[in-house]
C-alpha positions, 0 to 999 in steps of 0.5 A: 542746983540745976532742976531735974531734966524731964524724961524724953517721952518720945523714946517710950512710944513704940515705932509706928507700923509701916504703911502698906505700899500702894498697889499691894493688894495682899497688904490691903486685905483685912480679915472678915469681921462678920458672917458672910453669905457663901453664895453670890447674888442671884445664886440659889442658897446652899439650903435650897441646893442641899434640899434639891440634891436630897430630893434628886437622891431620893428619886434616884433611889426609887426606880418606879418614882424616877420613871414617873418623874421623867414621864411627867417631865416628858408629858409636860414638854410634849403638851407645851411644845404641842400646844405652841405648835398648834397655836402657830399653825392656827395663825395661818390656817382657818379654824374649821372645827372647834370643841364647841361645834362638836359639843353642839352637834353631839347634843342634837343626838336623840332630839328633834333638833337639826344636826346641820351645822351652819359655818363658813369661814371668811377672812377678815378682809371679806367681813364688814368692819361694821361687824367687827366694830359691833362685837368689840362695842358689845363684848370688849371695848378695850380689846384694841389696848389690853393684853388679853385680860381686862382687870378692871372688868374682872374686879367689877364683876367680882364685886357685883357677883357678891350680890347678884344671883346670876354671875356676870362674866368678864371674859374678853374677846381673846379669852372667848377665842381661847375657850372656844378654839382650844378648850371644852365647855363647862366650868372648872379651875383646870379649864380656867387655868388653861384659858389663861395660858391660851389667852396669853399665847394667842395674844403673843403669837396671833395678834389682835387682828387674827384674834378678832378674825377667828372670833368672827368665824367661830362665835356662836350666833344662833342655833347651830350657827357659827360665824358672822358669815353663816349668820348673815347668809342664814338670817339676812340672805347676803354675805357678811361683807355687806352687813349694815351697822344695824344688822351687825349690831343685831348679830352682836346683840344676841351673843350673850345667849345665841341659843335663846335670843333670835336674830330673825325674830328679835325680842324687845330686849334684842331690839333695845340692845341693838340700839345701844350697841349702835350708839356705842359704835358711833361713840367709839368713832366708827370703823376707825376705832379698829383700823389699826389692830 
């Protein structure tokens, strides 16, 4: 008796699905299995776009609100381009008047103080580099390398001011120029915000040499005395082009409070600070420290 034949199992297997031909893009596509974002990378999400459209529709449906909206936009553009143009002009034109000069002049009204303003503009090339080095040594030693803000000094000032009765500032020379040339006196968050804006702008447009030149011509260096040329002629009797190291250091020594501290009659504090600044000028390497501004 012959044994039973085994069933051919290959006949019951369904034929294999034909493979798609290479290059047939439509056959290689598969249906998405997960939830995909409808926006491409870098594009705003649909939710933000929808909210913006709703906001625009809300504004258009209210004529008064739309007029206010466009008035704000126009005002912002005028202020931005106006300030940018003014900064560009002052890169090449001497700064004759600043808000600080006007404020000091107005303060003399009704007092016994003289209203005469001592101020003479001198180009950077006609000012002794000892004066430039002195103000950098006393006010902002990182001036040649920072971009308008000394964040290490700001952090140190914040820590110290937590225990000090009198707050210590951390303004750079660039910040002082921005404040003196473009802004009003006083303290407020608005003025501080504008100071940051103008500091970044003059760093970008003017450059270090022009910033230092303006500082040496607009900084208050005595009662109604602005600029190193006026201070040199008033207190030393000669031009700022011939200032010695000690004379320049004494001018820089009164910068923290030029209305109280005196160049002509220096106190013990001014004399001690003058010696400290002169030492710092030597430690920085002399005039070569600011040669490549």
